[in-house]
N, C-alpha and C positions, 0 to 999 in steps of 0.2 A: 117439749113434753105439754102435752094435752090435759093433763091432772090438774085439777086450781088447786086444791091442797092434798097433803101426805093422806093416804087412806082416807080422804075426804071427810076428815076431821071438821068442827065450825071455823070458819073464818078469825072468831077471836083468838083462837087456839093454835092458830098458823100464820099470826104474825110476826115478825122478824124481833119487835120489842118485847113480847111476852113472852116467846118461844126460848125454851132452854138449850132445844135439840136442833141444829142446823143440819140438813137432808141435800148434799151435792149431786145431783147426777151426774156423769159423766159419759157419754155414750159415745167410746171411743172403741173401733177394732180395726187399727191401720197397721200392726205388727204383729197378728195372731198368723198362725204356719199350717194349722190344719181346718178345721170348720169354722165359716166364718159365720158372722151374725151377734156378737158381743156388745155391739151398737146400739142394737135391738133391746138386750138387756135391762136397762135403767125403766123404759116403759112397758115391759111387759114385767115386772117390780111393782112397778106403781098400779098399776091393772090390778093384780094380785091383791095388794093391800087394800086397795079401795070395796075391795070384794070379803074381807077378813074380819073375823069376829075381835072387836078389843078388847074386850074383856080378855086379861090372860087369869086361867085357872090356877095355875101352880103358883103363882106369886099370890093372887088376890088382887092385883092391882089393873088400873086402865092408864098404862104409862102415857097415851095423847094427850092427859089433863096435862101433863108438864110441857106440853106447846112442844110442836114440831113446823119449824119453816122451813119450807119447799124452795131449796135456790133456783137462781136460774140456771140450767144445764149450763156443764162447760165443754161448749161446741168444736174449739181450738182443733182439727184435723190437717195442719199443712205441713207439720213433720213431728214425728215423735219428741223431738226435742222441743218443739213448742207446744204442743200439749201436755208435756209434763212443768212447764214452767207456767203455762195458766193455771195448770192444778193447782201447783205451789203455791201461787200466790192466793188464788181463789179461799184455799184452806186456810190459808195463814190470815188472811183476813177475817175472816169469821173468828179462829182460835180470839181473836186479836180484840173478837167483841162480847168475850167471854160468854161464849157457845158451847155445847158440847156437841163436837163437830164430825159429821160422818159423810159416809162418799160410797155411793153406789154406781159399778162402773158396770162397761167399759172392761177391756181386758185388761191384764195385771199392769202392763206398763206404768197405769193410771196410779199406785200406787207409789212408784218411783218421787211423783210430785208430793203425794198425802204424806207421807215418811217423812221426806224432807224437811217440809213446814212443820210435822209435830216435834223432829229434830230439835229444829231450831228456837222452838215457845217452852219445850219441858226437858231439864238435866235428867243426865244421866237416864235415857230412853230403853227402854225395853220394846224392841219388836217382836210379836208372837206373829208367827205364819203360820196359818194351818193350810195347808197344800199338798196335793200330790206330787208338785214336781219341785224342785231345789232353786231354781231359776236363780242362779249365782253366776252364769257367766257373764264373764266383763264385758265382751261387745257380741252382738250379735246378727249377723246380716247387715254388717257395716254401721250400727247405730247403737249407742250406750243405753239406750230407751228402749229397747226392743222388751217385750215381755218374759223374754226368756234371760233377762237380764233385771227384771223386777226389784231382785231384794240384794243385788250385788251390792250397791254401795249402801245399804242398812248393814249388810256382815263387815262394812270397813269402818262405817260410825256410831253405829249403835250395840246393845248387848240382844244380838240374834236369836230367839230359839223356834225353832224350824221344829213343825209336828204334822206325821201323817206323810212325812217323803216315802216316795216309790219309785221314783222316776227321774234319773239323771243323767249326763255325760260324767265321763270319768274325770274330765279336766275338771270338774265344779268342786271333785273333793281336795285342789288345792288347794280352796277356797275356805271349804267348811269345816267348821267347829266340830265335830264329830260328840265332842262330850256334849253338846246343845242340840245335837238332832236327833229327835226321836223318829225312828225310820217305821213304817208299818208294821212290818215283819216283825218287828221286835215289839211293837207295841201289842201286837196278838198273843203275845206269851208273857207280856210284863204288865200285872196289873197296879204298877205302882208310879208309871210313866206320871201321872196326873200330879203327885206329890212331889215327885223328883223334877218336873218343868216349875212349876209354881215355885218350888226354892231355888232356882236360876234366874228369878226372874227379880229386876230394881222396883221400885215402889211403883214409879211411874211406866205403864204398860199400853202400848199403842198395839190394837191386833188387826192382822191384813187375813181376811179368809177370802183364797180362789175356792171358790164352790167344788172345784175337781178333787178337793179333800176328801169332800164324802164318798161312799161308795156308787157306782153309775146305776146298783138297784133301785137306790133311793134318789139320786140326783142324775139325769141320764140328759138331761140339756146343759154340757157344757162344753166348752169347743175342745179339750182333750183329757174325755174320760181315762181312766186307771183301775183298775181293778185294785180288791183288797183296799176298801178307802172307811174312812169315818160311819158311823152309824148316827141316827139323832139324836138318842139319848144319851150315850157316852158323850159325846161331845156337848152336848148342852151342861150335864154335870163337869164336865171340864170346864168351859166358859163360867158359869155358875162360880166354881172355887175359886177363878182366875178375879171374876169382879167381886168378890165377897176378900179377898186377901191383900188384891192389891188398886192402886190409881188408875182404872181404865181412863185413857185422857182423850181417848176417839176409836174409831174400827173404819175399816172398809170393807165392802165386800164385793168380788169381781165374778165374770166369767160366766156369768149366765147368758148361753148363749138358746134362744127361745125356742121350740117347736109347738107350731100352730096348732098339730093336734093334741098333743101330751100338756096339759097346763100344771101338771103336779109339779115339777121344778121350779115354775115360777110361784107358788105357793109357798114350798119349801122355802125357797131364800127372802119370801116376806114374812113370812114365819121367823125366819132366823134374826132379821133384822127386827122386829118387833122383839123376842126376846130377848136378846141383846139391851135393849133399851128399859125392858123390866127388871134386869138384873141391875143395870146400872143405875136405875134412880128407885129401887125398893125400899129405903126406907127413908126418901124424901117426899115430905111434905109440896103436891104442886103450890102452895100458892108462897113457899117459901124460894128467896134469891136462890141461882147457882153460883156456883163458885168452881171454877176449872180448874181454880190453883196458880195461875198462869198471870205474875206480874211485870211486869216492862220494865222496871226498874232493878229487879233481879236476874233475869233467865239471861243465860247467853246461849250464844251460838255452839252448839256441841259438833267440834268437828275432829276429834281426837278418835282414837278408837274408844270402846268401854273399859277402865280401869277394874279389872277383875279385885284390887283389891279394897275398892270402894265398900265400905259398907251398906249392905240393904240388909 
């Protein structure tokens, strides 16, 4: 990554010691099966961020003042499994430093590592997936760390909520919890889906956003675009509600496949990331300390399927 600081923010706000937010780029595209280029996503995202206004009109905030540390990119690409392990370790390292950890991919297989880290650090974790694809295959093309398997592990070890799904293989229905899956064609006819999805979440929520969740009319630059996706303001409305009602412990954004001619998708990704930070820190004073609620003396490895009898 050539960018010295996230969005060109002053260096004093970009130091790890002062920053509340950590951004980890993962330029990986080892398992995508159609259009290649997601490994160029982090660089395009950072370039767009550096050309973005840092005052958010909606929230009347400048969230960059909370501090954002741009970590070294995770460049491991010898195998999908090695990449997932490297992402897992990097993510966990910064969670332990009491930071709000965010990741920008790369294709969706990077999320296997990020989710694994957050699931180990936070109890009763909900994973909220915004995506066109279910990504619930147990294995694909000889690997459990393929982009088509990105949410399989989460389906077994966390409370997985899937939103915007409109493409999947029949075999994935044997894994999917359809009560916690919000299909795009149903969402288009039911304006209660946001409240329903939030009601099924536990207190601690990790968000993973595959940019193909958006309709290709506003997000064409992704590896596997699907018609009938989410639009900008409905997505922000939903995300804002999640941030208001739940403790979002971190998030990742993946599958930006930049186009050299049309930069609009790069800017959508940049604005989406900044919006999510703005919602997270809406009521936080920049000078106050950040507490990610992680306590090494209390947290346990969440290795079992979420118990639906738990209160939340």
